[in-house]
Backbone as a printed PyTorch tensor [residue, N CA C, xyz], in Angstrom:
tensor([[[  0.8480,  -1.2370,   0.0000],
         [  0.2300,  -0.0480,   0.2680],
         [  1.0850,   0.8450,   0.0650]],

        [[  0.1670,   2.0110,  -1.0480],
         [  1.4920,   2.8410,  -1.0790],
         [  0.9380,   4.2310,  -0.3210]],

        [[  1.5410,   5.3330,  -0.4570],
         [  0.6560,   7.3980,  -0.1240],
         [ -0.5240,   7.6260,  -0.3900]],

        [[  0.4090,   6.9310,  -1.8070],
         [ -1.0300,   7.8170,  -2.6030],
         [ -2.3780,   7.5920,  -2.1310]],

        [[ -2.2050,   5.3790,  -2.0280],
         [ -3.7610,   4.8060,  -1.6970],
         [ -4.3570,   5.5630,  -1.1520]],

        [[ -3.5770,   5.5570,   0.0850],
         [ -3.5980,   6.1230,   1.3120],
         [ -4.9630,   7.5730,   1.2400]],

        [[ -4.0590,   8.3370,   0.5920],
         [ -4.5340,   9.8930,   0.2300],
         [ -5.5830,   9.6760,  -0.1340]],

        [[ -5.5790,   8.9750,  -1.6690],
         [ -7.2450,   9.0820,  -2.4330],
         [ -8.1120,   8.3150,  -1.2030]],

        [[ -7.9340,   7.0460,  -0.9280],
         [ -8.5230,   6.8060,   0.2300],
         [ -9.2760,   7.7810,   1.3260]],

        [[ -8.1890,   8.6370,   1.6060],
         [ -8.7360,   9.0910,   2.9760],
         [-10.3070,  10.5980,   2.1130]],

        [[ -9.5160,  10.8670,   0.9370],
         [-10.4080,  11.5750,   0.3830],
         [-11.4370,  11.1850,  -0.2760]],

        [[-11.4830,   9.9480,  -0.6970],
         [-12.7330,   9.7190,  -0.3920],
         [-13.6680,   9.0300,   0.4250]],

        [[-13.2140,   8.6500,   1.1830],
         [-13.6990,   8.8980,   2.6120],
         [-13.9100,  10.0600,   2.8690]],

        [[-13.6670,  11.0720,   3.1880],
         [-14.1110,  12.7240,   3.6100],
         [-14.9230,  13.1950,   2.3900]],

        [[-15.2660,  12.8440,   1.3940],
         [-16.1190,  12.8100,   0.1790],
         [-17.5220,  12.6890,   0.7480]],

        [[-17.6240,  11.2560,   0.9600],
         [-18.4330,  10.6460,   1.5010],
         [-18.9680,  11.3070,   2.6590]],

        [[-18.2570,  11.1230,   4.0740],
         [-18.6030,  12.0210,   4.9440],
         [-19.2370,  13.2970,   5.0400]],

        [[-18.7040,  14.2700,   3.7840],
         [-19.3270,  15.0570,   3.8300],
         [-21.1320,  15.2830,   3.0840]],

        [[-20.9640,  14.1960,   1.9060],
         [-22.1780,  13.8750,   1.9430],
         [-23.3760,  13.5860,   2.9190]],

        [[-22.9220,  12.8010,   3.8250],
         [-23.7630,  12.5010,   5.0470],
         [-23.8850,  13.4730,   5.8390]],

        [[-23.2500,  14.8590,   5.9930],
         [-23.7860,  15.4120,   6.9220],
         [-24.1850,  16.7290,   6.1150]],

        [[-24.2850,  16.4630,   4.9090],
         [-25.2810,  17.4650,   3.9900],
         [-26.6090,  16.8520,   4.0180]],

        [[-27.0540,  15.5440,   3.4590],
         [-28.2740,  14.7780,   4.0210],
         [-28.7140,  14.8280,   5.2050]],

        [[-28.0120,  14.7150,   6.3490],
         [-28.1660,  15.1690,   7.1710],
         [-28.6790,  16.6330,   7.7650]],

        [[-28.2660,  17.0710,   8.0000],
         [-28.4870,  18.4650,   7.5420],
         [-30.1540,  19.2980,   6.8880]],

        [[-29.7480,  18.7410,   5.9840],
         [-31.4470,  18.7790,   5.3690],
         [-32.5450,  18.4160,   5.8670]],

        [[-32.2140,  17.3430,   6.1040],
         [-33.2840,  15.9930,   6.6430],
         [-33.6460,  16.8320,   8.1630]],

        [[-32.5040,  17.9570,   9.1370],
         [-32.5420,  18.9110,   9.8060],
         [-33.8620,  19.5020,   9.7360]],

        [[-33.4310,  20.0440,   8.5780],
         [-33.7560,  22.0140,   7.8300],
         [-35.5930,  21.1250,   7.6400]],

        [[-35.9300,  20.3860,   6.8560],
         [-37.2740,  19.7140,   6.7460],
         [-38.1520,  19.4560,   7.0530]],

        [[-37.3490,  18.5180,   8.6680],
         [-38.1130,  18.4520,   9.7070],
         [-38.5540,  19.7300,  10.5440]],

        [[-37.7470,  20.3420,  10.1520],
         [-38.3120,  21.5810,  11.3640],
         [-39.1320,  22.3140,  10.3800]],

        [[-38.6930,  22.1130,   9.3780],
         [-39.6640,  23.0260,   8.5640],
         [-41.7330,  22.1530,   8.5900]],

        [[-41.2660,  21.1930,   8.5770],
         [-42.5440,  20.3320,   8.8180],
         [-42.9960,  20.3810,  10.0040]],

        [[-42.4800,  20.5780,  11.1570],
         [-43.1820,  21.0570,  12.4950],
         [-43.2710,  22.2680,  12.8430]],

        [[-43.0010,  22.9070,  12.3110],
         [-42.8780,  24.6820,  11.6550],
         [-44.6770,  24.6680,  11.3990]],

        [[-44.7430,  23.8690,  10.0270],
         [-45.9590,  23.7900,   9.5180],
         [-47.2900,  23.2630,   9.7600]],

        [[-47.0070,  22.4860,  10.8270],
         [-47.9980,  21.9630,  11.3120],
         [-48.5120,  22.7310,  12.5900]],

        [[-47.7280,  23.3840,  13.1590],
         [-47.6360,  24.1380,  14.6020],
         [-49.2120,  25.4850,  13.7690]],

        [[-48.3310,  26.0040,  12.7410],
         [-48.6960,  26.5760,  12.5050],
         [-50.7830,  27.0460,  11.7410]],

        [[-50.5250,  25.1850,  11.0520],
         [-52.0510,  24.5080,  11.1330],
         [-52.7050,  24.5810,  11.9120]],

        [[-52.0160,  24.2680,  12.7110],
         [-52.9980,  23.8650,  14.4250],
         [-53.6700,  25.1170,  15.0520]],

        [[-52.9190,  26.0010,  14.9360],
         [-53.1240,  27.8320,  15.1800],
         [-53.7460,  28.0600,  14.8310]],

        [[-53.9210,  27.8000,  13.3810],
         [-54.9950,  28.4570,  12.7540],
         [-56.6160,  27.7110,  12.4590]],

        [[-56.6890,  26.4680,  12.8360],
         [-57.8120,  25.4480,  12.9600],
         [-58.3970,  25.5070,  13.9860]],

        [[-57.1150,  26.0050,  14.9540],
         [-57.7620,  26.0510,  16.8750],
         [-58.3110,  27.4050,  16.5470]],

        [[-58.0140,  29.1490,  15.9270],
         [-58.4200,  30.1480,  15.9320],
         [-60.2680,  30.4270,  15.4100]],

        [[-60.0320,  29.1110,  13.9240],
         [-60.9300,  29.4700,  13.0190],
         [-62.2710,  28.7870,  14.2320]],

        [[-61.9490,  27.3790,  15.2780],
         [-62.9140,  27.0320,  15.8640],
         [-63.2910,  28.2840,  16.4630]],

        [[-62.7610,  28.4970,  17.3030],
         [-62.9650,  29.7790,  18.0870],
         [-63.9520,  30.7160,  17.2760]],

        [[-63.7730,  31.5630,  16.3690],
         [-64.3470,  32.2840,  15.8660],
         [-65.6600,  31.9520,  15.5450]],

        [[-65.8180,  30.6430,  15.2170],
         [-67.3160,  30.0950,  14.6350],
         [-67.5190,  29.8430,  16.2580]],

        [[-67.8210,  29.9300,  17.3750],
         [-68.4210,  30.3110,  18.7330],
         [-68.7550,  31.3730,  18.8490]],

        [[-70.4660,  31.3690,  19.6950],
         [-70.8620,  32.4310,  20.1930],
         [-69.8580,  32.9290,  20.9370]],

        [[-70.9570,  34.1410,  21.2670],
         [-69.8950,  35.4940,  22.3110],
         [-70.2540,  34.5540,  23.4690]],

        [[-71.4030,  34.0990,  23.9830],
         [-71.6390,  33.4300,  25.5880],
         [-70.8190,  32.3560,  25.4580]],

        [[-70.7160,  31.5980,  24.7070],
         [-69.7960,  30.5970,  24.9010],
         [-68.1460,  30.7500,  25.0670]],

        [[-67.7900,  31.8150,  24.1180],
         [-66.4820,  32.6900,  24.9330],
         [-66.0350,  32.8750,  25.8550]],

        [[-67.1440,  33.8800,  26.5190],
         [-67.2160,  34.2980,  27.9150],
         [-67.3980,  33.3230,  28.6510]],

        [[-67.8480,  32.1670,  28.5360],
         [-67.8280,  31.1190,  29.2000],
         [-66.4120,  30.7980,  29.4090]],

        [[-65.1810,  30.4650,  28.8660],
         [-63.7970,  30.7050,  29.1780],
         [-63.2970,  31.9010,  29.4560]],

        [[-63.3340,  32.6760,  29.7820],
         [-62.4640,  33.6150,  30.0810],
         [-62.1150,  33.5090,  31.6110]],

        [[-60.6710,  33.3740,  31.3420],
         [-59.0590,  33.6380,  32.6710],
         [-59.2930,  34.8120,  33.4650]],

        [[-58.8930,  35.0070,  34.2130],
         [-58.6160,  36.0330,  35.3140],
         [-57.8570,  37.1370,  34.6870]],

        [[-57.0880,  36.7160,  33.2720],
         [-56.1850,  37.5020,  32.5000],
         [-56.9690,  38.7730,  31.4600]],

        [[-58.2930,  38.0040,  31.1220],
         [-58.8880,  38.5330,  30.7480],
         [-59.2850,  37.4420,  28.7940]],

        [[-58.1600,  36.4770,  29.1030],
         [-58.3280,  35.6040,  27.4280],
         [-58.9980,  34.4620,  27.6390]],

        [[-59.3750,  33.8920,  26.6210],
         [-59.9770,  33.2220,  26.1760],
         [-59.2300,  31.5670,  26.3040]],

        [[-59.8450,  30.8660,  26.6540],
         [-59.2080,  29.6620,  26.5420],
         [-59.5980,  28.8970,  25.8010]],

        [[-59.0990,  29.0040,  24.4710],
         [-59.9340,  27.8960,  23.7040],
         [-60.0670,  26.1870,  24.3250]],

        [[-59.0630,  25.8720,  25.0670],
         [-59.2870,  24.2330,  24.7360],
         [-60.2890,  23.9280,  26.1940]],

        [[-60.5410,  24.9500,  26.7640],
         [-62.1580,  24.5830,  27.7520],
         [-63.2790,  24.9000,  26.3040]],

        [[-63.5870,  25.0300,  25.3190],
         [-64.6720,  25.2760,  25.1140],
         [-64.3940,  23.6880,  23.9720]],

        [[-63.6990,  23.2880,  24.1940],
         [-63.4130,  22.0210,  22.7270],
         [-63.0610,  22.4570,  21.6510]],

        [[-61.9960,  23.0920,  21.4230],
         [-61.3450,  24.2330,  19.9270],
         [-59.6270,  23.3650,  19.8410]],

        [[-59.3810,  23.0360,  21.3760],
         [-58.1330,  22.7290,  21.4430],
         [-57.8080,  21.0110,  22.4060]],

        [[-56.6930,  20.3160,  22.5800],
         [-56.3680,  19.3740,  23.1360],
         [-55.8580,  20.1820,  24.8790]],

        [[-55.0240,  21.2780,  24.2920],
         [-54.3580,  22.3100,  25.5880],
         [-54.8680,  23.1580,  25.5830]],

        [[-54.6090,  24.2250,  26.4860],
         [-54.6130,  25.5030,  26.6610],
         [-53.9880,  26.1900,  26.1120]],

        [[-55.0770,  27.1960,  24.8870],
         [-54.7970,  27.5970,  23.8230],
         [-55.7340,  29.5000,  24.0390]],

        [[-54.2670,  30.2270,  24.7190],
         [-55.3350,  31.5270,  25.0440],
         [-55.3500,  32.4490,  23.7480]],

        [[-56.5630,  32.9450,  23.8840],
         [-56.5820,  34.1540,  22.4350],
         [-57.1680,  35.3910,  23.3380]],

        [[-56.9450,  36.4050,  22.4340],
         [-57.9490,  37.5090,  23.0800],
         [-58.8640,  37.6360,  22.0710]],

        [[-60.1460,  38.6210,  22.7360],
         [-61.3860,  38.8750,  21.8830],
         [-60.8230,  39.4430,  20.8250]],

        [[-60.1380,  40.2320,  20.8590],
         [-59.5830,  41.3060,  19.0220],
         [-58.8460,  40.4300,  18.1770]],

        [[-58.0830,  38.5510,  18.4440],
         [-57.5170,  37.6220,  18.0370],
         [-58.9070,  37.4400,  17.1610]],

        [[-60.1430,  36.3590,  17.7660],
         [-61.1140,  36.1370,  17.3590],
         [-61.6200,  37.0600,  16.4190]],

        [[-61.9150,  38.3490,  16.8440],
         [-62.3700,  38.7010,  16.0140],
         [-61.8490,  39.1940,  14.1580]],

        [[-60.1760,  39.4040,  14.4550],
         [-59.3530,  38.9900,  13.2810],
         [-59.5070,  37.9250,  12.3780]],

        [[-59.7700,  36.8830,  13.2080],
         [-59.6620,  35.6160,  12.3130],
         [-61.1290,  35.5480,  12.0680]],

        [[-62.7300,  36.3120,  12.8330],
         [-63.6200,  36.3210,  12.2810],
         [-63.7210,  37.4680,  10.6090]],

        [[-62.9540,  38.5260,  10.8620],
         [-62.8340,  39.0670,   9.7100],
         [-61.7400,  38.9100,   8.6600]],

        [[-61.7350,  37.9440,   8.8020],
         [-59.9360,  37.3960,   8.1180],
         [-59.0430,  37.4840,   7.8090]]])
């Protein structure tokens, strides 16, 4: 085995490692984008659900700070606090 062969092998290995690192980076970015898109979709659907409810139903879910907990009225599986202004903005588009 010559030095030249060792250098060729090392160079090939470095190319393989670089390709794998780039693929992993792309996968991480794609995964983060998918999570962000899903969170935005969930937020929009929850707001639209709350916008369809009556004022009386929404007032029953108001906390001590004046925010509406859409989780209490069945629009979300966890606490999701919004203001009346956000509900109104959702209703008007």
